[in-house]
C-alpha positions as CSV (number, residue, x, y, z in Angstrom):
1,M,-126.8,241.9,18.3
2,F,-127.9,242.2,14.7
3,S,-130.9,240.6,13.1
4,K,-130.3,238.4,10.1
5,E,-131.5,241.1,7.8
6,Q,-129.2,243.7,9.4
7,S,-126.3,241.4,9.3
8,K,-126.9,240.7,5.6
9,E,-127.1,244.4,4.8
10,I,-123.8,245.0,6.7
11,R,-122.1,242.2,4.7
12,Q,-123.4,243.7,1.4
13,Q,-122.1,247.1,2.4
14,F,-118.7,245.7,3.2
15,W,-118.4,244.0,-0.2
16,I,-119.7,247.1,-2.0
17,F,-117.2,249.4,-0.2
18,F,-114.4,246.9,-0.8
19,G,-115.2,246.7,-4.5
20,K,-115.2,250.5,-4.8
21,R,-111.9,250.8,-2.9
22,Y,-110.3,248.1,-5.0
23,P,-112.1,248.1,-8.4
24,R,-110.7,245.1,-10.1
25,K,-111.7,241.6,-11.1
26,W,-110.4,239.0,-8.7
27,I,-109.7,235.5,-9.9
28,L,-111.5,233.8,-6.9
29,Y,-113.6,230.9,-8.3
30,N,-112.4,231.5,-11.9
31,T,-109.2,229.6,-11.5
32,G,-109.9,227.2,-14.4
33,I,-109.4,224.3,-12.1
34,K,-112.6,222.5,-11.0
35,D,-113.4,222.9,-7.3
36,F,-110.1,224.9,-6.8
37,S,-110.5,228.5,-5.8
38,L,-109.0,231.5,-4.2
39,K,-111.3,232.9,-1.4
40,F,-112.0,235.9,0.8
41,D,-113.9,235.1,4.0
42,F,-114.9,237.7,6.6
43,D,-117.2,237.0,9.6
44,T,-117.7,238.4,13.1
45,K,-114.3,237.2,14.4
46,K,-111.8,237.0,11.6
47,A,-110.9,237.6,8.0
48,I,-109.3,234.9,5.8
49,V,-107.5,234.8,2.4
50,A,-107.3,231.2,1.2
51,I,-106.4,228.8,-1.6
52,E,-108.9,226.0,-1.4
53,S,-109.7,222.7,-2.9
54,A,-113.3,221.9,-2.2
55,T,-113.8,218.8,-4.3
56,S,-115.8,216.0,-2.6
57,D,-113.4,213.5,-4.1
58,E,-110.9,212.9,-1.4
59,I,-108.2,211.7,-3.8
60,D,-108.5,214.9,-5.9
61,R,-108.5,217.1,-2.8
62,A,-105.4,215.3,-1.4
63,Y,-103.7,215.7,-4.8
64,Y,-104.2,219.4,-4.9
65,F,-103.2,219.7,-1.2
66,D,-100.0,217.8,-2.0
67,K,-99.3,220.2,-4.8
68,L,-99.6,223.1,-2.4
69,I,-97.4,221.3,0.1
70,S,-94.7,220.8,-2.6
71,L,-94.8,224.6,-3.1
72,K,-94.9,225.4,0.6
73,N,-91.5,227.1,0.8
74,L,-92.4,229.3,-2.1
75,L,-95.8,230.1,-0.8
76,L,-94.3,231.1,2.6
77,Q,-91.7,233.2,0.9
78,D,-94.0,234.9,-1.7
79,I,-97.2,235.3,0.2
80,S,-96.5,235.2,4.0
81,S,-94.6,233.2,6.5
82,E,-97.8,233.0,8.5
83,L,-99.7,230.8,6.1
84,I,-101.5,227.9,7.6
85,F,-101.8,224.6,5.7
86,D,-104.8,222.5,6.7
87,E,-105.7,219.3,4.7
88,H,-108.9,218.8,6.6
89,Y,-110.4,222.3,7.2
90,L,-114.0,222.0,8.5
91,L,-116.3,224.7,7.1
92,P,-119.3,225.9,9.1
93,S,-121.5,223.9,6.7
94,G,-119.8,220.7,7.9
95,K,-118.0,220.2,4.6
96,I,-114.3,219.3,4.7
97,V,-112.0,221.2,2.3
98,S,-108.2,221.5,2.0
99,R,-106.9,225.0,2.6
100,C,-103.8,227.1,2.6
101,Y,-104.8,230.3,4.3
102,L,-103.8,233.4,6.1
103,I,-106.0,234.7,9.0
104,L,-106.5,238.2,10.4
105,E,-108.1,237.9,13.9
106,N,-109.9,240.3,16.1
107,V,-111.8,241.9,13.3
108,S,-115.6,241.8,12.7
109,I,-117.7,242.4,9.7
110,H,-120.2,244.0,12.1
111,N,-117.6,246.5,13.3
112,K,-117.0,249.1,10.6
113,N,-114.0,250.4,12.4
114,T,-112.1,247.2,11.5
115,W,-113.1,247.4,7.8
116,P,-110.0,249.5,6.7
117,E,-107.7,246.9,8.2
118,V,-109.5,244.1,6.4
119,F,-109.6,246.0,3.1
120,D,-105.8,246.3,3.2
121,F,-105.4,242.7,4.4
122,F,-107.5,241.4,1.5
123,N,-105.9,243.6,-1.1
124,I,-102.3,242.8,-0.1
125,Y,-102.6,239.1,0.4
126,M,-105.1,238.3,-2.3
127,S,-103.0,240.2,-4.8
128,K,-100.0,238.1,-3.7
129,T,-102.0,234.9,-3.7
130,E,-103.3,235.6,-7.2
131,A,-99.8,236.4,-8.5
132,F,-98.6,233.2,-7.0
133,F,-101.4,231.2,-8.5
134,I,-100.9,232.7,-12.0
135,E,-97.2,231.8,-11.8
136,Y,-97.7,228.2,-10.7
137,K,-101.2,227.3,-12.2
138,D,-99.8,225.0,-14.8
139,Y,-97.9,223.1,-12.1
140,I,-100.9,222.9,-9.8
141,E,-103.2,221.8,-12.6
142,A,-100.8,219.2,-14.2
């Protein structure tokens, strides 16, 4: 078991090493669409690459989720056939977001032996996700 401080330090180390291994600027929150982002998430059980609409306005959130659903076949083809579509994804904070995501299970940010697998997972699938977003941004935003 790790203390809060140790866990924070391990998380910081992971992101520093990831940034050194893949030194590029990721789009992430800078999509140009309010409350619509591309996300990395890594905890003690899983790693996730996601496209997320986090607006508190349910109509806007549903609108963006419907846009992703309309692109579902292309998303599955261009990113991964394992993508999960969840209109009401519950975050640990209790907030509900809409998410299209890919999950890598049985990895832990506290287990440095799993980091190389997560580095590759993030690089491969976020690169594909960003390329897809760039290609279809105008459609998603319209």
